[in-house]
C-alpha angles and dihedrals in degrees: 000000000000120000128220087258092054092048091049093052092046092050090052093048092048091053091048090052094048091046089050088237096123091120090057098032090207099171094036090055092048092049092046091053089054093047090052092050114017090174093066093104092175092063092045092050093046092051092049091048090049091051092046092051093049092048089058093046094046101036094153100020122123091245093058095088089048091052089052091047091053091048092049096046091048090053090047092051096046097033126254093247091054091051091048090049092053093053094042089055091048091049091050091048092051093043091054095051113127122250090252091052091048092048089050089050090052093047091052091063113103114258119331093125094158092045091050091051092050092050091047090054091049092051092048090049093052093046091053092047089053089053090049090052091050088053092053094252125139117265117214113245104239127162116239096209114126142196121213113197130186145082122312121276095033096118100263095139093043092051091046090056092050093047090052092053090047092053090048089055089049089056094246094118126046098210109015096212123147124231119187119194140167135198093284091057092053106037124068127209095242134058113264096018097086093075090055091048092051091048090052092051091048092051092051092047097048113120092030145041125306108201117195111190119200087010091175089071086077089069103024090116095037094148094061106011108098089169090060092049091049090051093049093048091053093042093050090052092049091051088064101034097049101034095113093068106015135068116199115198117189120193141183148106113331102242098043088047090054088053090047092057091050093054095079124035095221100038104087093048089061090066122072102176126057116181124185118212110207126208115269118255120243090257091052091048089055089050091052091049093050090048091053090047095049092053089059096041095256129128134192123239117236090246091054093048091050092050093045092049090058091043093052091047090053092048092050093046090052085064094215109197112255094005105198099224110184092020089052089054093047091052090049091047091053090050091050095053091043092051091046090053092052092047094050093044088059092053093053091203125067140154128232089257092053090050089057100043124089109204135202090255089061089067113085111176 
């Protein structure tokens, strides 16, 4: 009879085989490190984050079920309560970061210079209003709700999380937690139930940030979708009623978001801050790729970087609609390490340096 440890090891080996990483045994090594020291919460957290990232990159890929199996068997081996405790501690640690630490975290993100400046201005404004309040002066009543607009993979969710933690530190939110939802979380399957569903989501999000990605999907069928209209009516009301202890951040592509704000007469007036997230430059895309590689102990050869720089420039100049930026880079990165694994597996012999280096031949455009 197999134990939870046996099932965990087998899940890791299966994923290595399917990923064609059997020569490197990436997942098996990671799992073995955790088995040898189950109190190394940093390694556990990093593996879960790695799995989560890959599940988003490969949503319909054949390795997706294997990633879920590894995640589930790891939780079974360590215990679900232990896993929850690790992430609760991490969330508390992040939530209690100082404003300076959070601003530093924001500044460490690749690119986004205009976004960083907008956030910096917002923080300064709120700090000054707090000083005015302490001095007995009136504080202007301004909603904190925000709209992030731009192509996918430009850091909208990451920035939203940081902004929420900043506002918690400023005393504008009582809890500082982050709730991310989509259309399916807000709209019910039967007439009249959507309002109740929206109210439930709002209640859970109070005290923190409610992040609605691809918010325009709520009204994408606005001519025939009574459920979407019901959702938007309730959401618009909540934006006003709960504004003292809730920040709603809606995000999505620029043009559909403009249409979204036109779908309800009172919706746009509930939002005070509109921040545009521009596409990354080719240099910034290289920086993102190198950051991903460093985290997994990979590095790019000079020849590969030169070729990819030209490739990214061509892709950006082509002005592909809804270019996926960071997601585009993550997909490419996964292809690179897969191609490197296949190449090295064919050579049979390789050094530690060769295992770490991504070469020009690993890039197949």
